[in-house]
N, CA, C and O atoms as a Maestro MAE file, in Angstrom:
{
 s_m_m2io_version
 :::
 2.0.0
}

f_m_ct {
 s_m_title
 :::
 protein
 m_atom[344] {
  # First column is atom index #
  i_m_mmod_type
  r_m_x_coord
  r_m_y_coord
  r_m_z_coord
  i_m_residue_number
  s_m_chain_name
  s_m_pdb_residue_name
  s_m_pdb_atom_name
  i_m_atomic_number
  :::
  1 25 47.066 45.546 142.851 1 A "MET " " N  " 7
  2 3 47.088 45.151 141.408 1 A "MET " " CA " 6
  3 2 46.208 45.892 140.379 1 A "MET " " C  " 6
  4 15 45.121 46.262 140.823 1 A "MET " " O  " 8
  5 25 46.457 46.160 139.169 2 A "LYS " " N  " 7
  6 3 45.384 46.746 138.312 2 A "LYS " " CA " 6
  7 2 45.357 45.569 137.384 2 A "LYS " " C  " 6
  8 15 46.364 44.994 136.971 2 A "LYS " " O  " 8
  9 25 44.004 45.233 137.067 3 A "ILE " " N  " 7
  10 3 43.881 44.296 135.933 3 A "ILE " " CA " 6
  11 2 43.107 44.795 134.840 3 A "ILE " " C  " 6
  12 15 42.421 45.814 134.924 3 A "ILE " " O  " 8
  13 25 43.234 43.916 133.563 4 A "ASP " " N  " 7
  14 3 42.406 44.236 132.624 4 A "ASP " " CA " 6
  15 2 41.349 43.046 132.441 4 A "ASP " " C  " 6
  16 15 41.828 41.914 132.372 4 A "ASP " " O  " 8
  17 25 39.918 43.192 132.353 5 A "ILE " " N  " 7
  18 3 39.292 42.094 132.100 5 A "ILE " " CA " 6
  19 2 38.377 42.022 130.509 5 A "ILE " " C  " 6
  20 15 37.931 42.988 129.890 5 A "ILE " " O  " 8
  21 25 38.318 41.005 130.246 6 A "TYR " " N  " 7
  22 3 38.211 40.653 128.811 6 A "TYR " " CA " 6
  23 2 36.703 39.670 128.985 6 A "TYR " " C  " 6
  24 15 36.782 38.743 129.790 6 A "TYR " " O  " 8
  25 25 35.713 39.815 128.441 7 A "LYS " " N  " 7
  26 3 34.642 39.181 128.414 7 A "LYS " " CA " 6
  27 2 34.513 38.146 127.217 7 A "LYS " " C  " 6
  28 15 34.887 38.584 126.129 7 A "LYS " " O  " 8
  29 25 34.065 36.904 127.246 8 A "SER " " N  " 7
  30 3 33.806 36.053 126.181 8 A "SER " " CA " 6
  31 2 32.665 36.498 125.414 8 A "SER " " C  " 6
  32 15 31.598 36.750 125.974 8 A "SER " " O  " 8
  33 25 32.830 36.614 124.122 9 A "THR " " N  " 7
  34 3 32.005 36.992 123.016 9 A "THR " " CA " 6
  35 2 31.186 35.708 122.606 9 A "THR " " C  " 6
  36 15 30.540 35.652 121.560 9 A "THR " " O  " 8
  37 25 31.263 34.766 123.448 10 A "LYS " " N  " 7
  38 3 30.259 33.433 123.003 10 A "LYS " " CA " 6
  39 2 29.502 33.126 124.158 10 A "LYS " " C  " 6
  40 15 28.490 32.427 124.095 10 A "LYS " " O  " 8
  41 25 29.995 33.678 125.353 11 A "ASN " " N  " 7
  42 3 28.963 33.394 126.622 11 A "ASN " " CA " 6
  43 2 29.426 34.541 127.503 11 A "ASN " " C  " 6
  44 15 30.555 34.641 127.984 11 A "ASN " " O  " 8
  45 25 28.313 35.488 127.676 12 A "GLY " " N  " 7
  46 3 28.684 36.570 128.340 12 A "GLY " " CA " 6
  47 2 28.952 36.506 130.007 12 A "GLY " " C  " 6
  48 15 29.289 37.515 130.626 12 A "GLY " " O  " 8
  49 25 28.758 35.180 130.662 13 A "ASP " " N  " 7
  50 3 28.949 34.813 131.845 13 A "ASP " " CA " 6
  51 2 30.503 34.561 132.213 13 A "ASP " " C  " 6
  52 15 30.921 34.597 133.370 13 A "ASP " " O  " 8
  53 25 31.341 34.292 131.028 14 A "LYS " " N  " 7
  54 3 32.762 33.963 131.300 14 A "LYS " " CA " 6
  55 2 33.694 35.053 131.073 14 A "LYS " " C  " 6
  56 15 33.499 35.751 130.078 14 A "LYS " " O  " 8
  57 25 34.779 35.341 131.915 15 A "TYR " " N  " 7
  58 3 35.648 36.333 131.862 15 A "TYR " " CA " 6
  59 2 37.311 35.812 131.863 15 A "TYR " " C  " 6
  60 15 37.653 34.706 132.284 15 A "TYR " " O  " 8
  61 25 37.940 36.495 131.492 16 A "LEU " " N  " 7
  62 3 39.374 36.168 131.573 16 A "LEU " " CA " 6
  63 2 40.255 37.599 131.983 16 A "LEU " " C  " 6
  64 15 40.388 38.529 131.186 16 A "LEU " " O  " 8
  65 25 40.849 37.594 133.425 17 A "SER " " N  " 7
  66 3 41.400 38.822 133.727 17 A "SER " " CA " 6
  67 2 42.776 38.619 133.795 17 A "SER " " C  " 6
  68 15 43.164 37.519 134.187 17 A "SER " " O  " 8
  69 25 43.684 39.576 133.452 18 A "VAL " " N  " 7
  70 3 45.181 39.783 133.159 18 A "VAL " " CA " 6
  71 2 45.657 40.977 133.956 18 A "VAL " " C  " 6
  72 15 44.815 41.818 134.270 18 A "VAL " " O  " 8
  73 25 46.913 41.139 134.316 19 A "PRO " " N  " 7
  74 3 47.446 42.115 134.676 19 A "PRO " " CA " 6
  75 2 47.471 43.111 133.717 19 A "PRO " " C  " 6
  76 15 47.778 42.862 132.551 19 A "PRO " " O  " 8
  77 25 47.098 44.497 134.201 20 A "SER " " N  " 7
  78 3 47.100 45.479 133.081 20 A "SER " " CA " 6
  79 2 48.140 45.580 132.087 20 A "SER " " C  " 6
  80 15 49.331 45.530 132.395 20 A "SER " " O  " 8
  81 25 47.659 45.745 130.713 21 A "GLY " " N  " 7
  82 3 48.855 45.944 129.765 21 A "GLY " " CA " 6
  83 2 49.209 44.728 129.393 21 A "GLY " " C  " 6
  84 15 50.227 44.748 128.702 21 A "GLY " " O  " 8
  85 25 48.659 43.409 129.626 22 A "THR " " N  " 7
  86 3 48.955 42.245 129.262 22 A "THR " " CA " 6
  87 2 48.425 42.049 127.894 22 A "THR " " C  " 6
  88 15 47.251 42.377 127.723 22 A "THR " " O  " 8
  89 25 49.192 41.494 126.731 23 A "ASP " " N  " 7
  90 3 48.735 41.272 125.419 23 A "ASP " " CA " 6
  91 2 48.194 39.908 125.647 23 A "ASP " " C  " 6
  92 15 48.958 38.959 125.823 23 A "ASP " " O  " 8
  93 25 46.805 39.764 125.649 24 A "VAL " " N  " 7
  94 3 45.889 38.373 125.604 24 A "VAL " " CA " 6
  95 2 46.341 37.371 124.559 24 A "VAL " " C  " 6
  96 15 46.294 36.148 124.693 24 A "VAL " " O  " 8
  97 25 46.766 38.010 123.546 25 A "THR " " N  " 7
  98 3 47.118 37.110 122.435 25 A "THR " " CA " 6
  99 2 48.392 36.225 122.648 25 A "THR " " C  " 6
  100 15 48.625 35.200 122.007 25 A "THR " " O  " 8
  101 25 49.117 36.706 123.544 26 A "THR " " N  " 7
  102 3 50.526 35.942 123.724 26 A "THR " " CA " 6
  103 2 50.371 34.766 124.904 26 A "THR " " C  " 6
  104 15 51.248 33.947 125.181 26 A "THR " " O  " 8
  105 25 49.035 34.868 125.548 27 A "LEU " " N  " 7
  106 3 48.874 33.984 126.641 27 A "LEU " " CA " 6
  107 2 49.261 32.424 126.295 27 A "LEU " " C  " 6
  108 15 48.982 31.933 125.201 27 A "LEU " " O  " 8
  109 25 49.826 31.809 127.173 28 A "GLN " " N  " 7
  110 3 49.942 30.458 126.787 28 A "GLN " " CA " 6
  111 2 48.898 29.392 127.644 28 A "GLN " " C  " 6
  112 15 49.323 28.592 128.479 28 A "GLN " " O  " 8
  113 25 47.583 29.524 127.309 29 A "LEU " " N  " 7
  114 3 46.435 28.668 127.832 29 A "LEU " " CA " 6
  115 2 46.382 27.272 127.615 29 A "LEU " " C  " 6
  116 15 46.434 26.920 126.437 29 A "LEU " " O  " 8
  117 25 46.298 26.469 128.411 30 A "PRO " " N  " 7
  118 3 46.459 24.977 128.369 30 A "PRO " " CA " 6
  119 2 45.307 24.793 127.114 30 A "PRO " " C  " 6
  120 15 44.487 25.581 126.644 30 A "PRO " " O  " 8
  121 25 45.676 23.253 126.777 31 A "GLU " " N  " 7
  122 3 44.888 22.895 125.351 31 A "GLU " " CA " 6
  123 2 43.534 22.750 126.025 31 A "GLU " " C  " 6
  124 15 42.620 23.113 125.285 31 A "GLU " " O  " 8
  125 25 43.137 22.307 127.260 32 A "ASN " " N  " 7
  126 3 41.706 21.831 127.571 32 A "ASN " " CA " 6
  127 2 41.025 23.248 128.010 32 A "ASN " " C  " 6
  128 15 40.054 23.118 128.755 32 A "ASN " " O  " 8
  129 25 41.379 24.549 127.668 33 A "THR " " N  " 7
  130 3 40.757 25.620 127.895 33 A "THR " " CA " 6
  131 2 39.340 25.616 127.515 33 A "THR " " C  " 6
  132 15 39.011 25.137 126.430 33 A "THR " " O  " 8
  133 25 38.617 26.031 128.193 34 A "ASP " " N  " 7
  134 3 37.125 26.195 127.747 34 A "ASP " " CA " 6
  135 2 37.199 27.162 126.244 34 A "ASP " " C  " 6
  136 15 37.768 28.247 126.127 34 A "ASP " " O  " 8
  137 25 36.577 26.537 125.358 35 A "GLN " " N  " 7
  138 3 36.751 27.226 124.180 35 A "GLN " " CA " 6
  139 2 35.890 28.777 124.175 35 A "GLN " " C  " 6
  140 15 36.213 29.808 123.585 35 A "GLN " " O  " 8
  141 25 34.836 28.552 124.950 36 A "ASP " " N  " 7
  142 3 34.271 30.355 125.158 36 A "ASP " " CA " 6
  143 2 35.264 31.230 125.311 36 A "ASP " " C  " 6
  144 15 35.232 32.302 124.706 36 A "ASP " " O  " 8
  145 25 36.416 30.857 126.247 37 A "ILE " " N  " 7
  146 3 37.561 31.977 126.659 37 A "ILE " " CA " 6
  147 2 38.441 32.171 125.534 37 A "ILE " " C  " 6
  148 15 39.362 32.971 125.695 37 A "ILE " " O  " 8
  149 25 38.326 31.571 124.396 38 A "LEU " " N  " 7
  150 3 39.377 31.528 123.398 38 A "LEU " " CA " 6
  151 2 38.998 32.749 122.539 38 A "LEU " " C  " 6
  152 15 39.813 33.104 121.688 38 A "LEU " " O  " 8
  153 25 37.779 33.465 122.682 39 A "SER " " N  " 7
  154 3 37.299 34.460 121.763 39 A "SER " " CA " 6
  155 2 36.702 35.620 122.626 39 A "SER " " C  " 6
  156 15 35.623 35.430 123.187 39 A "SER " " O  " 8
  157 25 37.367 36.834 122.761 40 A "LEU " " N  " 7
  158 3 37.330 37.578 123.740 40 A "LEU " " CA " 6
  159 2 37.282 39.046 123.335 40 A "LEU " " C  " 6
  160 15 37.980 39.515 122.436 40 A "LEU " " O  " 8
  161 25 36.364 39.771 124.099 41 A "SER " " N  " 7
  162 3 36.432 41.485 123.935 41 A "SER " " CA " 6
  163 2 36.785 42.211 125.102 41 A "SER " " C  " 6
  164 15 36.483 41.732 126.194 41 A "SER " " O  " 8
  165 25 37.288 43.126 125.043 42 A "PRO " " N  " 7
  166 3 37.740 43.974 126.268 42 A "PRO " " CA " 6
  167 2 36.696 44.389 126.956 42 A "PRO " " C  " 6
  168 15 35.852 45.000 126.301 42 A "PRO " " O  " 8
  169 25 36.444 44.198 128.400 43 A "PHE " " N  " 7
  170 3 35.312 44.524 129.174 43 A "PHE " " CA " 6
  171 2 35.676 45.937 130.222 43 A "PHE " " C  " 6
  172 15 35.099 47.025 130.246 43 A "PHE " " O  " 8
  173 25 36.512 45.590 130.810 44 A "LYS " " N  " 7
  174 3 37.202 46.728 131.792 44 A "LYS " " CA " 6
  175 2 38.567 46.866 131.807 44 A "LYS " " C  " 6
  176 15 39.295 45.873 131.828 44 A "LYS " " O  " 8
  177 25 39.052 48.134 131.796 45 A "THR " " N  " 7
  178 3 40.843 48.059 131.826 45 A "THR " " CA " 6
  179 2 41.097 48.854 132.961 45 A "THR " " C  " 6
  180 15 40.262 49.689 133.308 45 A "THR " " O  " 8
  181 25 42.091 48.703 133.548 46 A "GLU " " N  " 7
  182 3 43.051 49.092 134.694 46 A "GLU " " CA " 6
  183 2 41.730 49.207 136.101 46 A "GLU " " C  " 6
  184 15 41.349 50.249 136.635 46 A "GLU " " O  " 8
  185 25 41.352 48.057 136.350 47 A "LEU " " N  " 7
  186 3 40.658 47.824 137.311 47 A "LEU " " CA " 6
  187 2 41.377 47.539 138.479 47 A "LEU " " C  " 6
  188 15 41.898 46.426 138.549 47 A "LEU " " O  " 8
  189 25 41.529 48.453 139.563 48 A "GLU " " N  " 7
  190 3 42.338 48.303 140.869 48 A "GLU " " CA " 6
  191 2 41.799 47.149 141.773 48 A "GLU " " C  " 6
  192 15 40.820 47.446 142.458 48 A "GLU " " O  " 8
  193 25 42.264 45.935 141.878 49 A "LEU " " N  " 7
  194 3 41.718 44.911 142.747 49 A "LEU " " CA " 6
  195 2 41.997 45.476 144.246 49 A "LEU " " C  " 6
  196 15 43.142 45.892 144.423 49 A "LEU " " O  " 8
  197 25 41.218 45.537 145.206 50 A "ASP " " N  " 7
  198 3 41.107 46.072 146.459 50 A "ASP " " CA " 6
  199 2 40.057 45.293 147.114 50 A "ASP " " C  " 6
  200 15 38.872 45.621 147.058 50 A "ASP " " O  " 8
  201 25 40.497 44.242 147.745 51 A "PRO " " N  " 7
  202 3 39.271 43.152 148.595 51 A "PRO " " CA " 6
  203 2 38.730 43.869 149.832 51 A "PRO " " C  " 6
  204 15 37.899 43.291 150.532 51 A "PRO " " O  " 8
  205 25 39.180 45.168 150.155 52 A "SER " " N  " 7
  206 3 38.474 45.936 150.954 52 A "SER " " CA " 6
  207 2 37.364 46.652 150.574 52 A "SER " " C  " 6
  208 15 36.584 47.137 151.394 52 A "SER " " O  " 8
  209 25 37.213 46.773 149.085 53 A "LYS " " N  " 7
  210 3 35.947 47.423 148.682 53 A "LYS " " CA " 6
  211 2 35.307 46.230 147.609 53 A "LYS " " C  " 6
  212 15 35.607 46.146 146.419 53 A "LYS " " O  " 8
  213 25 34.597 45.565 148.153 54 A "PRO " " N  " 7
  214 3 33.765 44.339 147.500 54 A "PRO " " CA " 6
  215 2 33.147 45.049 146.028 54 A "PRO " " C  " 6
  216 15 32.741 46.185 145.789 54 A "PRO " " O  " 8
  217 25 33.272 43.917 145.248 55 A "ARG " " N  " 7
  218 3 32.753 44.521 143.846 55 A "ARG " " CA " 6
  219 2 31.628 43.205 143.493 55 A "ARG " " C  " 6
  220 15 31.808 41.989 143.560 55 A "ARG " " O  " 8
  221 25 30.578 43.893 143.150 56 A "ILE " " N  " 7
  222 3 29.539 42.617 142.444 56 A "ILE " " CA " 6
  223 2 29.985 42.019 141.574 56 A "ILE " " C  " 6
  224 15 30.550 42.577 140.634 56 A "ILE " " O  " 8
  225 25 29.843 40.735 141.668 57 A "ALA " " N  " 7
  226 3 30.117 39.552 140.420 57 A "ALA " " CA " 6
  227 2 31.809 39.377 140.624 57 A "ALA " " C  " 6
  228 15 32.301 38.530 139.879 57 A "ALA " " O  " 8
  229 25 32.498 39.889 141.296 58 A "LEU " " N  " 7
  230 3 33.923 39.641 141.178 58 A "LEU " " CA " 6
  231 2 34.616 39.215 142.349 58 A "LEU " " C  " 6
  232 15 34.593 40.002 143.295 58 A "LEU " " O  " 8
  233 25 35.317 37.982 142.510 59 A "ASP " " N  " 7
  234 3 35.791 37.417 143.582 59 A "ASP " " CA " 6
  235 2 37.292 38.008 143.422 59 A "ASP " " C  " 6
  236 15 38.062 37.446 142.644 59 A "ASP " " O  " 8
  237 25 37.725 39.202 144.198 60 A "GLN " " N  " 7
  238 3 38.932 39.715 143.723 60 A "GLN " " CA " 6
  239 2 40.085 39.001 144.483 60 A "GLN " " C  " 6
  240 15 41.257 39.266 144.215 60 A "GLN " " O  " 8
  241 25 39.744 38.103 145.424 61 A "GLU " " N  " 7
  242 3 40.899 37.307 146.214 61 A "GLU " " CA " 6
  243 2 41.189 36.318 145.216 61 A "GLU " " C  " 6
  244 15 42.324 36.187 144.757 61 A "GLU " " O  " 8
  245 25 40.149 35.573 144.838 62 A "ASP " " N  " 7
  246 3 40.226 34.309 143.811 62 A "ASP " " CA " 6
  247 2 40.948 34.806 142.307 62 A "ASP " " C  " 6
  248 15 41.791 34.100 141.753 62 A "ASP " " O  " 8
  249 25 40.566 35.893 141.841 63 A "VAL " " N  " 7
  250 3 41.344 36.456 140.661 63 A "VAL " " CA " 6
  251 2 42.784 36.736 141.166 63 A "VAL " " C  " 6
  252 15 43.697 36.135 140.599 63 A "VAL " " O  " 8
  253 25 43.057 37.533 142.109 64 A "LYS " " N  " 7
  254 3 44.287 37.632 142.454 64 A "LYS " " CA " 6
  255 2 45.010 36.466 142.612 64 A "LYS " " C  " 6
  256 15 46.114 36.405 142.071 64 A "LYS " " O  " 8
  257 25 44.615 35.571 143.222 65 A "ALA " " N  " 7
  258 3 45.366 34.262 143.609 65 A "ALA " " CA " 6
  259 2 45.631 33.370 141.900 65 A "ALA " " C  " 6
  260 15 46.600 32.699 141.545 65 A "ALA " " O  " 8
  261 25 44.641 33.634 141.305 66 A "GLN " " N  " 7
  262 3 44.937 32.835 139.953 66 A "GLN " " CA " 6
  263 2 45.954 33.744 138.981 66 A "GLN " " C  " 6
  264 15 46.683 33.152 138.185 66 A "GLN " " O  " 8
  265 25 45.969 34.816 139.051 67 A "ILE " " N  " 7
  266 3 46.742 35.598 138.416 67 A "ILE " " CA " 6
  267 2 48.414 35.391 139.038 67 A "ILE " " C  " 6
  268 15 49.402 35.256 138.316 67 A "ILE " " O  " 8
  269 25 48.418 35.406 140.328 68 A "ASP " " N  " 7
  270 3 49.702 35.455 140.833 68 A "ASP " " CA " 6
  271 2 50.169 33.862 140.473 68 A "ASP " " C  " 6
  272 15 51.321 33.560 140.163 68 A "ASP " " O  " 8
  273 25 49.199 33.044 140.561 69 A "ASP " " N  " 7
  274 3 49.727 31.419 140.007 69 A "ASP " " CA " 6
  275 2 50.099 31.329 138.859 69 A "ASP " " C  " 6
  276 15 51.250 30.953 138.633 69 A "ASP " " O  " 8
  277 25 49.202 31.658 137.803 70 A "ARG " " N  " 7
  278 3 49.612 31.390 136.392 70 A "ARG " " CA " 6
  279 2 49.458 32.490 135.378 70 A "ARG " " C  " 6
  280 15 49.409 32.224 134.177 70 A "ARG " " O  " 8
  281 25 49.377 33.794 135.863 71 A "GLY " " N  " 7
  282 3 49.381 34.918 135.112 71 A "GLY " " CA " 6
  283 2 48.293 35.413 134.516 71 A "GLY " " C  " 6
  284 15 48.302 36.459 133.867 71 A "GLY " " O  " 8
  285 25 47.229 34.648 134.712 72 A "TYR " " N  " 7
  286 3 45.599 35.082 134.195 72 A "TYR " " CA " 6
  287 2 44.639 34.575 135.201 72 A "TYR " " C  " 6
  288 15 44.911 33.674 135.995 72 A "TYR " " O  " 8
  289 25 43.712 35.080 135.147 73 A "ALA " " N  " 7
  290 3 42.597 34.271 135.776 73 A "ALA " " CA " 6
  291 2 41.253 33.893 134.962 73 A "ALA " " C  " 6
  292 15 40.714 34.805 134.336 73 A "ALA " " O  " 8
  293 25 40.797 32.864 134.940 74 A "ILE " " N  " 7
  294 3 39.407 32.368 134.357 74 A "ILE " " CA " 6
  295 2 38.333 32.449 135.434 74 A "ILE " " C  " 6
  296 15 38.452 31.924 136.542 74 A "ILE " " O  " 8
  297 25 37.266 33.152 135.023 75 A "HIS " " N  " 7
  298 3 36.058 33.401 135.996 75 A "HIS " " CA " 6
  299 2 34.838 33.615 135.547 75 A "HIS " " C  " 6
  300 15 34.762 34.027 134.390 75 A "HIS " " O  " 8
  301 25 33.924 33.463 136.097 76 A "GLY " " N  " 7
  302 3 32.312 33.584 135.844 76 A "GLY " " CA " 6
  303 2 32.078 34.729 136.585 76 A "GLY " " C  " 6
  304 15 32.806 35.230 137.443 76 A "GLY " " O  " 8
  305 25 30.742 35.190 136.084 77 A "ALA " " N  " 7
  306 3 29.797 36.056 136.734 77 A "ALA " " CA " 6
  307 2 28.469 36.055 136.376 77 A "ALA " " C  " 6
  308 15 28.280 36.308 135.186 77 A "ALA " " O  " 8
  309 25 27.628 35.875 136.953 78 A "THR " " N  " 7
  310 3 26.138 35.558 136.774 78 A "THR " " CA " 6
  311 2 25.152 36.428 137.728 78 A "THR " " C  " 6
  312 15 25.024 35.978 138.867 78 A "THR " " O  " 8
  313 25 24.496 37.517 137.440 79 A "VAL " " N  " 7
  314 3 23.875 38.112 138.216 79 A "VAL " " CA " 6
  315 2 22.194 38.087 137.777 79 A "VAL " " C  " 6
  316 15 21.693 38.445 136.711 79 A "VAL " " O  " 8
  317 25 21.591 37.586 138.881 80 A "LYS " " N  " 7
  318 3 20.265 37.403 138.622 80 A "LYS " " CA " 6
  319 2 19.349 38.414 139.238 80 A "LYS " " C  " 6
  320 15 19.873 39.176 140.051 80 A "LYS " " O  " 8
  321 25 18.155 38.545 139.008 81 A "ILE " " N  " 7
  322 3 17.212 39.588 139.751 81 A "ILE " " CA " 6
  323 2 15.949 38.913 139.557 81 A "ILE " " C  " 6
  324 15 15.451 38.690 138.453 81 A "ILE " " O  " 8
  325 25 15.388 38.557 140.812 82 A "GLU " " N  " 7
  326 3 13.781 38.033 140.617 82 A "GLU " " CA " 6
  327 2 13.107 39.076 141.335 82 A "GLU " " C  " 6
  328 15 13.545 39.779 142.246 82 A "GLU " " O  " 8
  329 25 11.992 39.073 140.799 83 A "ILE " " N  " 7
  330 3 11.048 39.960 141.610 83 A "ILE " " CA " 6
  331 2 9.630 39.205 141.461 83 A "ILE " " C  " 6
  332 15 9.046 38.876 140.428 83 A "ILE " " O  " 8
  333 25 9.280 39.041 142.722 84 A "LYS " " N  " 7
  334 3 8.186 37.955 142.996 84 A "LYS " " CA " 6
  335 2 7.228 38.981 143.633 84 A "LYS " " C  " 6
  336 15 7.529 39.993 144.266 84 A "LYS " " O  " 8
  337 25 5.823 38.426 143.283 85 A "SER " " N  " 7
  338 3 4.878 39.501 143.982 85 A "SER " " CA " 6
  339 2 4.276 38.710 145.231 85 A "SER " " C  " 6
  340 15 4.260 37.480 145.207 85 A "SER " " O  " 8
  341 25 3.843 39.334 146.186 86 A "PRO " " N  " 7
  342 3 3.481 38.638 147.487 86 A "PRO " " CA " 6
  343 2 2.294 37.888 147.326 86 A "PRO " " C  " 6
  344 15 1.834 37.249 148.272 86 A "PRO " " O  " 8
  :::
 }
 m_bond[343] {
  # First column is bond index #
  i_m_from
  i_m_to
  i_m_order
  :::
  1 1 2 1
  2 2 3 1
  3 3 4 2
  4 3 5 1
  5 5 6 1
  6 6 7 1
  7 7 8 2
  8 7 9 1
  9 9 10 1
  10 10 11 1
  11 11 12 2
  12 11 13 1
  13 13 14 1
  14 14 15 1
  15 15 16 2
  16 15 17 1
  17 17 18 1
  18 18 19 1
  19 19 20 2
  20 19 21 1
  21 21 22 1
  22 22 23 1
  23 23 24 2
  24 23 25 1
  25 25 26 1
  26 26 27 1
  27 27 28 2
  28 27 29 1
  29 29 30 1
  30 30 31 1
  31 31 32 2
  32 31 33 1
  33 33 34 1
  34 34 35 1
  35 35 36 2
  36 35 37 1
  37 37 38 1
  38 38 39 1
  39 39 40 2
  40 39 41 1
  41 41 42 1
  42 42 43 1
  43 43 44 2
  44 43 45 1
  45 45 46 1
  46 46 47 1
  47 47 48 2
  48 47 49 1
  49 49 50 1
  50 50 51 1
  51 51 52 2
  52 51 53 1
  53 53 54 1
  54 54 55 1
  55 55 56 2
  56 55 57 1
  57 57 58 1
  58 58 59 1
  59 59 60 2
  60 59 61 1
  61 61 62 1
  62 62 63 1
  63 63 64 2
  64 63 65 1
  65 65 66 1
  66 66 67 1
  67 67 68 2
  68 67 69 1
  69 69 70 1
  70 70 71 1
  71 71 72 2
  72 71 73 1
  73 73 74 1
  74 74 75 1
  75 75 76 2
  76 75 77 1
  77 77 78 1
  78 78 79 1
  79 79 80 2
  80 79 81 1
  81 81 82 1
  82 82 83 1
  83 83 84 2
  84 83 85 1
  85 85 86 1
  86 86 87 1
  87 87 88 2
  88 87 89 1
  89 89 90 1
  90 90 91 1
  91 91 92 2
  92 91 93 1
  93 93 94 1
  94 94 95 1
  95 95 96 2
  96 95 97 1
  97 97 98 1
  98 98 99 1
  99 99 100 2
  100 99 101 1
  101 101 102 1
  102 102 103 1
  103 103 104 2
  104 103 105 1
  105 105 106 1
  106 106 107 1
  107 107 108 2
  108 107 109 1
  109 109 110 1
  110 110 111 1
  111 111 112 2
  112 111 113 1
  113 113 114 1
  114 114 115 1
  115 115 116 2
  116 115 117 1
  117 117 118 1
  118 118 119 1
  119 119 120 2
  120 119 121 1
  121 121 122 1
  122 122 123 1
  123 123 124 2
  124 123 125 1
  125 125 126 1
  126 126 127 1
  127 127 128 2
  128 127 129 1
  129 129 130 1
  130 130 131 1
  131 131 132 2
  132 131 133 1
  133 133 134 1
  134 134 135 1
  135 135 136 2
  136 135 137 1
  137 137 138 1
  138 138 139 1
  139 139 140 2
  140 139 141 1
  141 141 142 1
  142 142 143 1
  143 143 144 2
  144 143 145 1
  145 145 146 1
  146 146 147 1
  147 147 148 2
  148 147 149 1
  149 149 150 1
  150 150 151 1
  151 151 152 2
  152 151 153 1
  153 153 154 1
  154 154 155 1
  155 155 156 2
  156 155 157 1
  157 157 158 1
  158 158 159 1
  159 159 160 2
  160 159 161 1
  161 161 162 1
  162 162 163 1
  163 163 164 2
  164 163 165 1
  165 165 166 1
  166 166 167 1
  167 167 168 2
  168 167 169 1
  169 169 170 1
  170 170 171 1
  171 171 172 2
  172 171 173 1
  173 173 174 1
  174 174 175 1
  175 175 176 2
  176 175 177 1
  177 177 178 1
  178 178 179 1
  179 179 180 2
  180 179 181 1
  181 181 182 1
  182 182 183 1
  183 183 184 2
  184 183 185 1
  185 185 186 1
  186 186 187 1
  187 187 188 2
  188 187 189 1
  189 189 190 1
  190 190 191 1
  191 191 192 2
  192 191 193 1
  193 193 194 1
  194 194 195 1
  195 195 196 2
  196 195 197 1
  197 197 198 1
  198 198 199 1
  199 199 200 2
  200 199 201 1
  201 201 202 1
  202 202 203 1
  203 203 204 2
  204 203 205 1
  205 205 206 1
  206 206 207 1
  207 207 208 2
  208 207 209 1
  209 209 210 1
  210 210 211 1
  211 211 212 2
  212 211 213 1
  213 213 214 1
  214 214 215 1
  215 215 216 2
  216 215 217 1
  217 217 218 1
  218 218 219 1
  219 219 220 2
  220 219 221 1
  221 221 222 1
  222 222 223 1
  223 223 224 2
  224 223 225 1
  225 225 226 1
  226 226 227 1
  227 227 228 2
  228 227 229 1
  229 229 230 1
  230 230 231 1
  231 231 232 2
  232 231 233 1
  233 233 234 1
  234 234 235 1
  235 235 236 2
  236 235 237 1
  237 237 238 1
  238 238 239 1
  239 239 240 2
  240 239 241 1
  241 241 242 1
  242 242 243 1
  243 243 244 2
  244 243 245 1
  245 245 246 1
  246 246 247 1
  247 247 248 2
  248 247 249 1
  249 249 250 1
  250 250 251 1
  251 251 252 2
  252 251 253 1
  253 253 254 1
  254 254 255 1
  255 255 256 2
  256 255 257 1
  257 257 258 1
  258 258 259 1
  259 259 260 2
  260 259 261 1
  261 261 262 1
  262 262 263 1
  263 263 264 2
  264 263 265 1
  265 265 266 1
  266 266 267 1
  267 267 268 2
  268 267 269 1
  269 269 270 1
  270 270 271 1
  271 271 272 2
  272 271 273 1
  273 273 274 1
  274 274 275 1
  275 275 276 2
  276 275 277 1
  277 277 278 1
  278 278 279 1
  279 279 280 2
  280 279 281 1
  281 281 282 1
  282 282 283 1
  283 283 284 2
  284 283 285 1
  285 285 286 1
  286 286 287 1
  287 287 288 2
  288 287 289 1
  289 289 290 1
  290 290 291 1
  291 291 292 2
  292 291 293 1
  293 293 294 1
  294 294 295 1
  295 295 296 2
  296 295 297 1
  297 297 298 1
  298 298 299 1
  299 299 300 2
  300 299 301 1
  301 301 302 1
  302 302 303 1
  303 303 304 2
  304 303 305 1
  305 305 306 1
  306 306 307 1
  307 307 308 2
  308 307 309 1
  309 309 310 1
  310 310 311 1
  311 311 312 2
  312 311 313 1
  313 313 314 1
  314 314 315 1
  315 315 316 2
  316 315 317 1
  317 317 318 1
  318 318 319 1
  319 319 320 2
  320 319 321 1
  321 321 322 1
  322 322 323 1
  323 323 324 2
  324 323 325 1
  325 325 326 1
  326 326 327 1
  327 327 328 2
  328 327 329 1
  329 329 330 1
  330 330 331 1
  331 331 332 2
  332 331 333 1
  333 333 334 1
  334 334 335 1
  335 335 336 2
  336 335 337 1
  337 337 338 1
  338 338 339 1
  339 339 340 2
  340 339 341 1
  341 341 342 1
  342 342 343 1
  343 343 344 2
  :::
 }
}
């Protein structure tokens, strides 16, 4: 499955993914959807989901399951790097 990923313009740790080519302006999101997800910017397009090839900060199986269930996936991603001296 190929997906397009959109990043929240209000919170850079929140994302919405849809099957590639989906017009996100036509999605029927629930009324209680996180307001940060309602303001989006394209992040990646035509990304092939392939659980045999792990991706940093993307749970591909969860995203696919959400898309299969409701046509979109709302997910987060936070990458933290800590450098400690001995």
